[in-house]
N, C-alpha and C positions, 0 to 999 in steps of 0.2 A: 383497385390499387394493388400493386404487386408487393411481395414480401420486402423487396429491396426498397421500394418507396415508403413502406411502413417503417422500416428500420431507419431510414433517413429522417422521417418525421419524428420518431422516438428520440434519436440522437439530438436533433435540433431543439426539441422541447425539454430534454434533460438539461441541456446547456442553459436553457432559460430559467431553470429552477424547479420544474415540475418533477414530481416523484414518479418512479416506475409504476407503482401501484395505481396512481391516478391516471396515468396514460393508458395502462392496461384496461382499466375500467371504462375509460372514455372510448377507446377503440372498440371494445366489445359491445358497448351500448349503442355504437353507431352501426352495428350489424356485421362487423368482422368476426370471423370464426376464431374460436379459442386457439386452434392449432396454428392459424396464420399469424395471430398476435404473438404466440409463444415463439414461433420461428423468427419473427421480426425482432423480438426482444433478444434472442440468442445472437442474431446477426449484429444488432446494435451494440451488445456487450463486447463482441469481438472487435468491432470498429473502435470502440472507446479504449479497449485494452491496447490496441496498436498505437494510440496517440500518447499513451503514458510513457515518459522517458525512462530508460533503464538507469538504475543507480549503479555507478561503477566505483563508488568510493570504498576504499579498503581501510580497515582499522590499522592504526599505528601501534606497534608494540614497543614499549620502552622498558629498560631494566634499570633498577637502582640498587646500589650496594649500601646497606645500612649496618653500621657498627653500634652495638648496644654498649659494650665496654671496649675501650681501645685495645686492640690486639687480642681479645679473647674470643669473640664470636662474630662472624660475618654472615649476614643473611642476604640473599638475593631475592628481591620481590619483583614479580612480573606484573606490569600494568598494561591494560589494553585501553587505549584512548579511542573512544568512538565519537569524538566531538563533544558537544555540549551535553549530550544525554548521559545520565549515569546508568550503568548496568546494574542488574540485581546484585552481582557480587561486589560492585563498587559501593553500593549503598550498604551492603552487609558489612564490609570491612572498612567503611568510611575512608575511602582513598581520596 
């Protein structure tokens, strides 16, 4: 079996739920060399990386003007909205 066929086998079985370690052990116990299995794993990882969609979402930045006492002090706070996830700074300042 060629490295290409081994990588196809690895990708197919990863999608079925098998772990990379179990597939590696299985292939090596079937007589494949460590080098060919490692090369097939690298090729399989490249194939899987190509299938992952790129995230093109950008954060939205909003500004709020807050007056503590009318006419005395104005403070502008900058908020970065990353969707439903709270950032470290958001948790820290309880935005």
